[in-house]
Z-matrix of the N, CA and C atoms (Angstrom, degrees):
N
C 1 1.399
C 2 1.535 1 110.33
N 3 1.234 2 123.36 1 146.65
C 4 1.406 3 128.47 2 -178.17
C 5 1.571 4 112.80 3 -112.47
N 6 1.233 5 114.75 4 134.53
C 7 1.451 6 122.19 5 178.74
C 8 1.589 7 102.50 6 -109.56
N 9 1.355 8 112.81 7 117.85
C 10 1.477 9 115.55 8 -169.36
C 11 1.520 10 108.89 9 -137.27
N 12 1.311 11 123.28 10 141.11
C 13 1.377 12 127.77 11 170.78
C 14 1.526 13 112.21 12 -167.59
N 15 1.272 14 115.00 13 171.42
C 16 1.564 15 121.28 14 177.42
C 17 1.546 16 106.20 15 -100.07
N 18 1.338 17 110.62 16 128.42
C 19 1.463 18 116.63 17 -177.52
C 20 1.597 19 107.20 18 -88.99
N 21 1.248 20 119.99 19 114.54
C 22 1.448 21 127.43 20 172.76
C 23 1.487 22 108.19 21 -84.06
N 24 1.322 23 119.32 22 -21.56
C 25 1.506 24 124.17 23 -174.77
C 26 1.501 25 104.95 24 -132.45
N 27 1.354 26 113.95 25 126.69
C 28 1.469 27 121.27 26 173.47
C 29 1.541 28 108.19 27 -129.93
N 30 1.232 29 112.07 28 121.06
C 31 1.577 30 117.77 29 -178.50
C 32 1.560 31 109.11 30 -127.97
N 33 1.346 32 117.71 31 135.88
C 34 1.388 33 120.33 32 172.77
C 35 1.492 34 107.92 33 -140.22
N 36 1.345 35 117.83 34 144.93
C 37 1.456 36 126.01 35 176.03
C 38 1.447 37 117.01 36 -164.91
N 39 1.214 38 117.37 37 169.79
C 40 1.509 39 124.09 38 175.56
C 41 1.466 40 109.56 39 -120.52
N 42 1.398 41 115.65 40 128.10
C 43 1.490 42 117.49 41 179.46
C 44 1.532 43 99.34 42 -148.63
N 45 1.447 44 111.89 43 137.76
C 46 1.424 45 124.56 44 -176.96
C 47 1.461 46 113.29 45 46.29
N 48 1.346 47 120.01 46 45.64
C 49 1.396 48 128.62 47 176.99
C 50 1.539 49 115.88 48 60.67
N 51 1.373 50 110.84 49 27.91
C 52 1.592 51 119.96 50 176.84
C 53 1.476 52 104.50 51 -126.47
N 54 1.462 53 113.48 52 122.40
C 55 1.489 54 119.12 53 178.00
C 56 1.514 55 107.11 54 -91.45
N 57 1.372 56 112.48 55 127.52
C 58 1.409 57 121.69 56 179.72
C 59 1.619 58 113.62 57 -116.33
N 60 1.358 59 117.42 58 136.93
C 61 1.505 60 120.38 59 176.75
C 62 1.475 61 99.70 60 -132.78
N 63 1.392 62 109.68 61 128.34
C 64 1.520 63 113.04 62 176.17
C 65 1.520 64 109.54 63 -132.53
N 66 1.376 65 112.55 64 142.79
C 67 1.508 66 123.75 65 175.17
C 68 1.356 67 109.46 66 -114.44
N 69 1.288 68 127.74 67 136.78
C 70 1.408 69 127.84 68 174.75
C 71 1.513 70 114.25 69 -143.25
N 72 1.374 71 120.84 70 148.34
C 73 1.490 72 124.31 71 -173.92
C 74 1.510 73 109.71 72 -74.19
N 75 1.286 74 120.26 73 -13.94
C 76 1.449 75 123.96 74 179.54
C 77 1.508 76 110.04 75 -151.06
N 78 1.374 77 118.83 76 147.52
C 79 1.490 78 118.13 77 177.13
C 80 1.564 79 114.18 78 -69.46
N 81 1.214 80 119.98 79 -1.80
C 82 1.353 81 118.39 80 -175.13
C 83 1.653 82 115.34 81 -69.89
N 84 1.283 83 119.28 82 168.05
C 85 1.521 84 118.44 83 178.42
C 86 1.462 85 116.68 84 -75.72
N 87 1.361 86 114.53 85 -4.38
C 88 1.484 87 118.34 86 -178.60
C 89 1.569 88 108.72 87 -131.92
N 90 1.309 89 127.30 88 64.60
C 91 1.393 90 125.11 89 -176.77
C 92 1.581 91 108.45 90 -70.73
N 93 1.306 92 112.76 91 157.36
C 94 1.442 93 118.02 92 177.59
C 95 1.500 94 113.56 93 -79.59
N 96 1.378 95 114.86 94 -37.99
C 97 1.495 96 123.44 95 176.29
C 98 1.458 97 111.49 96 -127.67
N 99 1.301 98 113.44 97 131.98
C 100 1.416 99 122.11 98 -177.10
C 101 1.503 100 117.09 99 -153.61
N 102 1.256 101 122.57 100 157.15
C 103 1.447 102 125.65 101 -179.47
C 104 1.508 103 104.05 102 -141.02
N 105 1.428 104 117.29 103 121.41
C 106 1.471 105 118.25 104 176.75
C 107 1.559 106 102.07 105 -123.09
N 108 1.418 107 116.03 106 133.06
C 109 1.398 108 123.41 107 -179.71
C 110 1.543 109 101.93 108 -119.74
N 111 1.297 110 115.20 109 136.66
C 112 1.523 111 122.61 110 176.62
C 113 1.533 112 109.09 111 -136.89
N 114 1.438 113 115.25 112 153.45
C 115 1.339 114 119.96 113 171.67
C 116 1.532 115 107.38 114 -158.05
N 117 1.324 116 109.23 115 126.93
C 118 1.468 117 115.84 116 174.46
C 119 1.536 118 114.07 117 -60.84
N 120 1.378 119 116.69 118 137.12
C 121 1.474 120 117.95 119 -178.15
C 122 1.451 121 110.58 120 -95.30
N 123 1.231 122 119.16 121 7.52
C 124 1.520 123 125.26 122 174.96
C 125 1.465 124 114.56 123 -116.39
N 126 1.343 125 124.95 124 165.86
C 127 1.383 126 126.73 125 -178.63
C 128 1.544 127 110.66 126 -68.45
N 129 1.329 128 116.44 127 106.97
C 130 1.524 129 120.98 128 -175.69
C 131 1.629 130 112.51 129 -108.31
N 132 1.335 131 111.39 130 16.45
C 133 1.464 132 115.18 131 172.09
C 134 1.471 133 110.39 132 97.32
N 135 1.459 134 116.73 133 -143.99
C 136 1.365 135 124.04 134 -166.50
C 137 1.560 136 109.08 135 -73.55
N 138 1.262 137 122.62 136 -20.22
C 139 1.492 138 122.16 137 -177.94
C 140 1.512 139 112.53 138 -94.95
N 141 1.279 140 117.46 139 20.18
C 142 1.460 141 122.32 140 -178.26
C 143 1.542 142 112.95 141 -56.15
N 144 1.162 143 125.53 142 -35.59
C 145 1.467 144 132.98 143 -171.88
C 146 1.579 145 108.64 144 -80.02
N 147 1.388 146 113.52 145 -28.60
C 148 1.421 147 119.46 146 -173.65
C 149 1.627 148 111.64 147 -80.17
N 150 1.319 149 117.28 148 137.24
C 151 1.355 150 122.94 149 170.88
C 152 1.444 151 118.81 150 -91.28
N 153 1.315 152 128.40 151 135.88
C 154 1.438 153 129.97 152 178.78
C 155 1.597 154 103.29 153 -74.44
N 156 1.319 155 117.97 154 129.16
C 157 1.441 156 122.06 155 -179.64
C 158 1.591 157 105.92 156 -129.85
N 159 1.385 158 113.77 157 121.62
C 160 1.405 159 120.69 158 171.30
C 161 1.452 160 107.78 159 -119.32
N 162 1.274 161 118.58 160 131.36
C 163 1.542 162 123.12 161 179.74
C 164 1.425 163 113.92 162 -145.42
N 165 1.392 164 112.93 163 168.84
C 166 1.594 165 116.15 164 177.03
C 167 1.510 166 107.76 165 93.06
N 168 1.377 167 105.66 166 -154.28
C 169 1.405 168 117.39 167 176.71
C 170 1.480 169 113.11 168 -125.94
N 171 1.323 170 117.83 169 3.64
C 172 1.380 171 122.01 170 -175.21
C 173 1.526 172 114.60 171 -102.68
N 174 1.338 173 117.76 172 -3.91
C 175 1.424 174 119.59 173 171.07
C 176 1.635 175 110.30 174 81.01
N 177 1.313 176 118.68 175 11.36
C 178 1.445 177 114.01 176 175.99
C 179 1.495 178 110.40 177 -75.18
N 180 1.283 179 107.43 178 144.71
C 181 1.489 180 115.81 179 177.22
C 182 1.463 181 116.98 180 -126.42
N 183 1.243 182 122.76 181 140.68
C 184 1.454 183 125.58 182 179.15
C 185 1.529 184 108.97 183 -136.26
N 186 1.349 185 119.31 184 158.18
C 187 1.416 186 119.93 185 175.35
C 188 1.566 187 101.92 186 -117.02
N 189 1.394 188 113.39 187 128.55
C 190 1.390 189 118.85 188 -169.70
C 191 1.555 190 109.20 189 -142.19
N 192 1.348 191 116.83 190 158.34
C 193 1.387 192 124.11 191 172.80
C 194 1.466 193 107.50 192 -87.05
N 195 1.329 194 121.35 193 144.88
C 196 1.408 195 123.91 194 -176.11
C 197 1.570 196 107.13 195 -95.22
N 198 1.358 197 120.12 196 141.63
C 199 1.421 198 122.11 197 176.95
C 200 1.547 199 105.21 198 -84.39
N 201 1.379 200 115.42 199 -47.02
C 202 1.499 201 116.45 200 -179.67
C 203 1.563 202 101.47 201 -164.96
N 204 1.388 203 109.99 202 157.97
C 205 1.472 204 122.73 203 173.92
C 206 1.418 205 114.76 204 -153.16
N 207 1.363 206 113.03 205 139.02
C 208 1.479 207 115.09 206 175.49
C 209 1.541 208 108.65 207 -146.24
N 210 1.424 209 110.02 208 160.05
C 211 1.461 210 115.09 209 179.22
C 212 1.449 211 104.08 210 -138.15
N 213 1.346 212 113.59 211 151.79
C 214 1.391 213 126.46 212 163.07
C 215 1.443 214 109.92 213 -135.61
N 216 1.353 215 120.84 214 176.97
C 217 1.476 216 119.28 215 -169.27
C 218 1.514 217 119.51 216 -50.52
N 219 1.428 218 116.51 217 -34.15
C 220 1.441 219 115.77 218 -177.04
C 221 1.659 220 110.42 219 -127.01
N 222 1.281 221 115.16 220 21.78
C 223 1.356 222 117.87 221 -177.21
C 224 1.571 223 112.92 222 -148.91
N 225 1.358 224 117.39 223 135.38
C 226 1.505 225 120.11 224 174.80
C 227 1.474 226 106.24 225 -127.27
N 228 1.345 227 115.42 226 125.50
C 229 1.506 228 118.57 227 178.79
C 230 1.588 229 107.48 228 -124.23
N 231 1.370 230 110.86 229 134.88
C 232 1.380 231 123.54 230 178.37
C 233 1.544 232 113.13 231 -128.05
N 234 1.337 233 114.00 232 130.52
C 235 1.496 234 113.69 233 178.78
C 236 1.484 235 106.39 234 -121.03
N 237 1.346 236 112.47 235 130.78
C 238 1.484 237 117.43 236 -175.37
C 239 1.604 238 109.73 237 -130.56
N 240 1.233 239 115.91 238 177.16
C 241 1.473 240 120.93 239 175.45
C 242 1.494 241 110.11 240 -73.36
N 243 1.226 242 124.71 241 113.36
C 244 1.414 243 124.09 242 -179.81
C 245 1.490 244 118.06 243 -61.82
N 246 1.383 245 116.50 244 -22.32
C 247 1.431 246 120.40 245 178.19
C 248 1.451 247 109.86 246 -71.73
N 249 1.292 248 119.54 247 -32.45
C 250 1.413 249 122.02 248 -177.95
C 251 1.559 250 111.85 249 -91.30
N 252 1.311 251 120.32 250 -27.81
C 253 1.416 252 120.09 251 -173.80
C 254 1.565 253 110.17 252 -108.90
N 255 1.206 254 123.60 253 -29.92
C 256 1.520 255 124.42 254 -179.80
C 257 1.522 256 107.01 255 104.46
N 258 1.265 257 121.97 256 -16.36
C 259 1.521 258 123.85 257 176.56
C 260 1.477 259 103.85 258 -136.04
N 261 1.432 260 112.70 259 161.04
C 262 1.490 261 115.45 260 -177.64
C 263 1.616 262 112.72 261 -101.47
N 264 1.353 263 113.37 262 -27.00
C 265 1.325 264 119.84 263 -179.64
C 266 1.557 265 116.87 264 -138.65
N 267 1.262 266 118.52 265 147.51
C 268 1.533 267 120.67 266 172.29
C 269 1.511 268 104.38 267 -120.81
N 270 1.355 269 116.23 268 123.87
C 271 1.496 270 121.57 269 173.36
C 272 1.547 271 104.33 270 -115.03
N 273 1.310 272 112.11 271 116.00
C 274 1.502 273 119.87 272 -172.16
C 275 1.599 274 99.22 273 -112.80
N 276 1.263 275 125.94 274 107.49
C 277 1.359 276 128.78 275 167.35
C 278 1.607 277 109.82 276 -83.15
N 279 1.366 278 114.44 277 124.25
C 280 1.443 279 121.94 278 -166.92
C 281 1.534 280 106.80 279 -99.56
N 282 1.369 281 116.39 280 124.62
C 283 1.479 282 119.46 281 -175.09
C 284 1.459 283 115.54 282 -70.82
N 285 1.373 284 116.93 283 -30.59
C 286 1.421 285 124.48 284 174.99
C 287 1.506 286 106.84 285 -118.45
N 288 1.392 287 116.69 286 151.90
C 289 1.464 288 124.82 287 -177.55
C 290 1.650 289 108.56 288 -55.76
N 291 1.339 290 115.01 289 143.15
C 292 1.402 291 120.48 290 171.83
C 293 1.559 292 115.97 291 -55.16
N 294 1.191 293 117.98 292 124.67
C 295 1.517 294 117.66 293 178.13
C 296 1.426 295 113.62 294 -84.37
N 297 1.268 296 118.08 295 159.94
C 298 1.482 297 125.54 296 176.29
C 299 1.522 298 111.32 297 -55.13
N 300 1.242 299 120.77 298 -44.41
C 301 1.477 300 125.80 299 174.94
C 302 1.612 301 110.60 300 -57.54
N 303 1.277 302 114.66 301 -50.45
C 304 1.439 303 119.12 302 175.10
C 305 1.521 304 114.34 303 -55.53
N 306 1.287 305 117.09 304 -50.79
C 307 1.438 306 123.33 305 175.52
C 308 1.551 307 108.60 306 -53.89
N 309 1.285 308 124.41 307 -45.89
C 310 1.483 309 131.26 308 -177.87
C 311 1.509 310 104.49 309 -62.62
N 312 1.360 311 121.72 310 -51.88
C 313 1.419 312 123.16 311 177.84
C 314 1.447 313 114.87 312 -60.38
N 315 1.292 314 119.07 313 -45.27
C 316 1.440 315 120.21 314 170.92
C 317 1.429 316 116.70 315 -49.42
N 318 1.494 317 115.24 316 -50.89
C 319 1.460 318 119.57 317 174.70
C 320 1.494 319 114.71 318 -51.99
N 321 1.436 320 119.77 319 -40.80
C 322 1.347 321 124.99 320 175.45
C 323 1.498 322 116.81 321 -63.73
N 324 1.304 323 115.74 322 -36.98
C 325 1.456 324 118.88 323 175.24
C 326 1.475 325 114.12 324 -64.70
N 327 1.281 326 113.91 325 -36.39
C 328 1.502 327 122.79 326 -179.06
C 329 1.496 328 112.03 327 -89.35
N 330 1.271 329 122.80 328 -4.36
C 331 1.500 330 125.15 329 -170.20
C 332 1.476 331 111.70 330 -58.75
N 333 1.349 332 119.40 331 -29.71
C 334 1.462 333 121.79 332 -175.64
C 335 1.562 334 111.55 333 -101.45
N 336 1.202 335 118.33 334 -6.78
C 337 1.494 336 125.53 335 -171.64
C 338 1.523 337 104.15 336 -83.57
N 339 1.414 338 113.46 337 136.41
C 340 1.404 339 124.45 338 172.27
C 341 1.571 340 113.17 339 -57.83
N 342 1.330 341 108.57 340 -36.18
C 343 1.543 342 117.45 341 177.11
C 344 1.506 343 103.95 342 -89.39
N 345 1.350 344 114.78 343 112.96
C 346 1.423 345 124.39 344 -177.55
C 347 1.492 346 110.55 345 -81.89
N 348 1.381 347 117.44 346 140.51
C 349 1.479 348 120.20 347 174.41
C 350 1.444 349 110.98 348 -69.59
N 351 1.349 350 117.06 349 135.95
C 352 1.448 351 119.53 350 177.05
C 353 1.531 352 106.04 351 -109.27
N 354 1.446 353 111.28 352 123.38
C 355 1.584 354 116.09 353 -177.47
C 356 1.453 355 101.36 354 -105.55
N 357 1.356 356 110.94 355 122.53
C 358 1.509 357 119.22 356 176.71
C 359 1.418 358 116.26 357 -97.99
């Protein structure tokens, strides 16, 4: 199953040594569709390789290992284990081009993952 939408709002930041990247279908506080990825930048134990994934509109959050991920100027694709996450792919169309800061933060989120992020 594919989770797909156009991100009108893309926000990335680092807070308390955790890197967060979020995509949302609207800049409002309550988007219908969103994807939030986060990764601790410190040694957090046995789950170091897993990325925290929150998506949808229900606020459910899971920690999962990524199968593959790639980004180009207006698209971000993430493949995950559907048994762990509930979907197999996230296709996020990005309304504005990916900034250098977003690219850097995406690299940080995937820095511990065995599946490396491919930036096209």
